[in-house]
N, C-alpha and C positions, 0 to 999 in steps of 0.2 A: 983661894978657897976651892975645895973640891966641889965639883958639880953634883956628884952623887950624894943624896941625902943620907944622914946617919939614921940609925934605927929609931931614935927618938923623934927626929924630924919627920920621918916617914909616918910614925904613929900619929903625930899632930896633924900632918897634911891629910892623912887618910880620914881622920875623924872630922876635920873642919870642913872639907869639901868647899863648895862655892856658896852655900847658903847658911851654914852653921857659923855663928860668931862665938869663938871660944878664946880662952886665955890660959896662962900657966896655972891658975887656980883650979881649972877643970881637969887637970891631969895630976896623978900622984907622982909620976917619975919624969915629967917633962917640965923643966923649970924656966925661969925668966931668961937665963943665958941662952937656951936653945931658941926661944922666941926672938931674942935680940939678934942672933946670927941669921935666922930666917928672914927677919925684917931687913937686915943689911943686904942679904942676897936678893931681896925684892920678891920673895916667894909668898909673903903675906903682907897685908896692909892693916894699919890700925884703924878700927872703926870708931872706937871710943876708948878712953883710958883703960888699959889692961885687957882689951878684947880685940881680937884679930879675925880676919877672914883671908882666905887664899886669893892670890892674884891669878891672872891667866898663866903667867910664867910658873907659878907654883903648882897649878893643876896639870900643866903639861909635863913638868918634871915628875910629879907624882905618878901620872898615868904611865909614862914610859918606864919608870923604875919598877912599878908593879908588874908590868908586862914583861920586861926584859930580864928581870932578876928571878922570875918565877914565884914571886910572892903574891900570887893572885888571891885576893880575899873575897869571899862571897858573903 
């Protein structure tokens, strides 16, 4: 599996952060398959059925990707 997140994974990781608990129903273009892949990569953890939060690994990947790819969002 590639270490670099896809655009959909980046969108989910960016919006979830460390405190927001979200799931596929909270996004119109990020589905269950994307969340399943991120769960397998251990970038997110399931808090309750259908709701996830980022792990430390997911936050590090997100921060480095935003910084190094020039996708800095404010």
